[in-house]
C-alpha positions in Angstrom: -0.1 0.0 0.0 1.4 3.4 -0.8 2.0 5.8 1.5 2.8 9.5 1.1 3.6 12.6 3.0 1.6 15.8 2.3 2.4 18.8 4.4 1.2 17.4 8.3 -1.0 14.5 6.6 0.2 11.1 5.8 -2.4 9.6 3.0 -2.2 5.4 2.4 -4.1 4.6 -0.9 -4.6 1.3 -2.8 -6.4 -0.6 -5.7 -8.6 -3.2 -3.6 -9.9 -6.4 -6.3 -13.5 -6.8 -5.7 -14.6 -9.8 -5.4 -18.2 -9.9 -6.8 -19.1 -10.6 -9.8 -18.0 -7.0 -10.8 -14.6 -7.9 -11.9 -12.3 -5.0 -11.4 -10.7 -2.5 -8.7 -11.6 0.2 -6.3 -9.6 3.2 -5.2 -9.2 3.1 -1.0 -7.8 5.9 1.1 -6.8 6.6 4.6 -5.8 10.0 6.0 -3.8 10.3 9.2 -3.9 13.8 10.5 -1.0 15.0 12.9 -0.3 13.6 16.4 1.9 14.8 19.2 2.7 11.2 20.1 5.1 9.8 17.1 4.2 6.2 17.9 0.3 6.8 17.3 -1.0 7.8 13.7 -4.3 9.9 14.1 -6.7 8.8 11.5 -8.9 11.8 10.4 -10.6 10.1 7.4 -10.8 6.5 8.5 -10.4 3.6 5.5 -12.4 3.4 3.0 -13.8 3.3 -0.7 -13.7 6.7 -2.3 -14.6 7.4 -6.1 -17.7 4.9 -5.2 -19.3 4.7 -8.3 -16.3 3.8 -10.5 -14.5 0.3 -10.8 -11.2 0.5 -12.6 -9.5 -1.8 -14.8 -6.8 -2.3 -12.9 -4.4 -1.8 -9.8 -2.5 0.5 -10.6 -5.3 3.0 -12.5 -7.6 2.4 -9.2 -4.3 3.5 -6.7 -3.3 6.8 -9.0 -7.2 7.6 -8.8 -7.5 7.0 -4.9 -4.2 9.5 -4.4 -5.9 12.2 -6.6 -9.0 11.8 -4.6 -6.9 12.0 -1.4 -4.9 15.2 -2.4 -7.9 16.6 -3.4 -9.4 16.2 0.6 -6.6 17.9 2.1 -7.2 21.2 3.1 -4.9 23.6 0.9 -3.1 26.6 2.1 
């Protein structure tokens, strides 16, 4: 699962394989915010599917779209 630090936030994004008859991949995101304890990550957006209406043909595309969605969700300065 790719992880990236953007400002005070840490994002994890991934493509998750569907197990239903709808063969494909979905975009999944978790966002962690600032924490005073370096051993504890504070989830501000729990792990969940983003872009719920879209199914992608491959894992890489799902990951790329998950990353874009996560960046759009972060506060911009």
